[in-house]
N, C-alpha and C positions, 0 to 999 in steps of 0.2 A: 286366804292371806292372814286373815285375822289370828287363826289359829295357830300358824306358824310363828306370826308377831309374838303373841302371846306366850307360846312355847318359850322363843328366844328372851322375852325379857323376864319371865318368871326363872328360869335357868340362870341368868346372868345374877338375878336378885337375890336366889338362894346360895349361891355361890358367895355372895358378898363382894362381888367385882363391881367396880363402878364403871361407868362408860368411857371415861379418860383413861383409865388403865386398858381397857380392851382395845380402846382406839390407838394407842402407843403400841402396843403389842401385837398385832395384826395388822397395822398401817393402813386405816381405813378412819376417815373423819368420823370426827364425833356425831356430828349433825346426819351424816350417812346413818349411822348406827342408829341413832332416835327416830329416823325417818322409816327404818326397816323394822323397829320395835314398835311403832305406829300403825305398821302396816299401810303406810302411803305409798304404796306401789305409782301412783300417778306424779311422784315428785322425781321419778328415776328415766331417763331418756332412753337408755340402753338395757333391754332386759337381760341381755347376757351379762353384763358387767353386774346387775342387780343378783342375779343369779351365782355369779362368782362372790359377792360380797355374802350373800345369805351361807353358799357352802363354806366359806373360810370362818364365818362367824359360830356356825352350827360346829364345825370341827374343833374351834378353839374353847367352846363351852363343852366339849365330851359330847355332844350329840351324834346320832346316825346320821351325818350329813347327806350321805345319798338316800336316805330315807326322806329328810327334809325336801330335798332337791325332788324326787319323785311326786312329792306333794304339792310340791310349788309348781312345778309342770303341770299337773292336773290341775290346777287352780287356774293357770294362763291359758290353758286350752278351754275351759270351761269359759273363762271370761272374753275369749275372743273369738270363739267359735259359734256364738249364740246370734241368731238373726232376728231384729225386733219384729215383734208382731207387725208395726205399721206396716213394714216393709214385706211380709209375707201378705198381708192383707190388699197391699197395692197390686202384687204380683197374681193375685186370684181376680180382681177385679180385670186388670188389664188382660189375662187369659180369658176372661168371660166375653171380654169384646172381641178381642182379635180372633177368637175358636175357629179360624181358617185353618190353620195349620194344627197338625198332631204334636207339635215339639212341647216340651215341658220349660216350663217357664220359671224362672229364677229372677229374685231380686237383684242380682249382680249380672244380669246378662241384659243386653240393650237390644231391640227390636230395631231391625234396620228399616231404614225409610224406603219406600219404593221409590224408585226413579220415576219422575214426571217426566214422560217423554215430550209432552207439547214445550215445555220450556227449553229442552234442549234442542229441538225442532226451531223455536223461534232464535234462540243464540246464534244456530249455525246461519239462518236465512238472513240475520243482521250482519253477520260477519260478511255473507256473500255478497251482498248490497253493499258494503261498506268497500271491499275489494273492488268491485266492479265501479263504482264512482271513483276510486282511487286512480283506476287504468283510464277510465273514460276523461278523468283532469289532465292526467300527465300526456294524454294523446294530444287532447287538445292545446295543452300549454306548447308542446313540440311543435303542432301545425301554427300554431300563432308566431312563434320564433321563425320559422321556415319563411312564412309570407314576410315578416319584417327583412329578413337577410335578403331577399329575392329584391324588394322594393329599395333596400339601401344598394345592392350591385348594379341597378339600372341606372 
């Protein structure tokens, strides 16, 4: 990005055009143009809008806008496609520990946790016991209410 930023800045300076004039002519804020010339890609939220700004600015300066966008795309690809070394090292360590499968490990894939059958069995047993207790309690309540009704009716 620095090469593109320098090219745009130097071309504008050689042409003797002020940023305020460029801003008015192509309807892009002066601050945006300053950030483009400084190579501050992080100050833009939308990469596609930044690409449009660069294209219009390069075209305004009489440069080969398509070539500049091609260079910008290559820069963005290199910038976003690199996996940090620490992520790769973690993946290698994980692969060495897990070596049970022949799957290729990637820092962007998650390993699935094995289902712990004991936990599920305990949960099912607990639910079953609670259901049995609820049935027993309701039957007991029904029996108590019947005996009260018999006593009252006599």
